[in-house]
C-alpha positions, 0 to 999 in steps of 0.5 A: 691562212685564209685565201682572202688574207693571202691576197692582201699579204701578197699586194702588201709584199710589193707595196712595202717600201724597201728599208730605211724608207718606211710606211704605215699600216693606214698608208698600206690600207689606203693603197689597198683600197684605191686598188679596189681591195676591200680592207681596213687598217686593223686587217692590215695590221694582222697581216703585218703581224703575220708576215712579220712571224714568217722570218723568210719575208724580210719585214722590218718593223720600228716600234719606237713610235706610233704608229708603227713604221713598216718596211721590208729588207732590200734583199727580202727575196733571198729567203731561206728556200729550205725552210719554206712552209706551205703558207709561204710557198702559196703566197709566192706561187700566187705572186708568181701568177699575178706578179706581172701586174705589179712587179717589173720583169727584172723582179720576177726573175730575181724570185724565179728560184723561189717560185720554183722552191714553192711550187715543190713545197706545194707539190701543186695538190688539186685544191691549191692548183684550182685556186691559184688559177682562179686568182690568175683569171681574177686579176688578169685585167687588173693592171694599174692604169692610174698614172699616179699610182704608177708612180707610187708603185716605181718609187716603192719598187725602185724602178725607173718609168717613162712618162709624158711631161708637160713643160712651159718654154718660153711661157708656151705649154709643150709635151716632151716625152722622157724615155727614163726617169728614176722617181724617189718620192712626193713631197708636198708644198703649199698644198701642191704634190711634187715628184722628186725625180731624175732624168736618165743618168743626169745627176741632178734632182728635180721637183716638178708638179705630179699633175704635169706627168701622164702616160707613165710606163713601168720599166724593168730598169732599176732606178739610180740609188741615192740617199733619200733623206730629206727629199723634200729639200733637194732638187730644183722645183720647176714651177710651170703653175700660175703665180701672183707676181708683185714688184717695184720698179721705176716708171721708165724701167725696161722691165715694163717694156719687156712685159709688154713686147711679150704680151704679159697682162699686168696693172702698174700702180704709181708709188712714191719716188717716182716708182710703180708696183707691177702686179701680174698673173702669169706662169712661172716658166723658166723664160720668165725667171730669166727675164726677171733675173735679167732685170734684177738690179732695176726691180724689187721682188715683193712676191711670191717668195719662189721668185724672190729665192730663185733671184738670191740663188743666182746671185749666190752663184754669181758671187761664188763664181767671182770669189 
């Protein structure tokens, strides 16, 4: 096993998501390149096949579709120590030295017995010792600093993070610090990337734009386990971004007075039947949604669909409470 290939294999082991979540060789390649490793999809495919052949590493492959989908068994660290060969031992000895850069302490502690056996198998020959120490020195400054990569790492490893989060409270921007978040997945909606997560022990899922998260710190605690199927359709979507709001209301509507009172910039175009069309570009904050809901009986929302869906959900909740 070449040392360069071995380095990739070790990184792949912690990038692979836990089964049943899967990934592809192309995605793994992009993740390695983003971390500064020079590689290509074909090399990753060879590495995955090599790791699959080492049955102790717990790789799972789905060959029913193309490209193949890869994952790793949830209990992959429980390898058969007595059957560890030199190549596997070398990989885990390397992971022992650089694992703090990419794994939480709780995961490294789970692998402690594996590391001990790996060093025993290798017997730490001079050649291996020199190379392992050089790897430890080479990657000593390669800690992940990019916030999105940290979130990606937390999702793959199933660990919690702390983060600073931008929110809009009464249409004013504020930064809040969350000491514990459980991130589960990234989802896309109309070109915007959202993070699906839970706050602390709160059972509710949330979807917020990734751009609102900063100062991410990986924690040693594990995320709360959930069913990760169809995550793109789960969770409360927090929309603090700018939207184009349109509605129809009466000329004397109190909704217009409220918009003026809260200093929202808007245009009002006269239509038939003594009505006006309101058009405004504004931040879709919780405060604004509550304002719209409080006037739901006197306005007809035309755009955006997210506000129309919000009113529909609120109406359904009200109906359910009255039954």
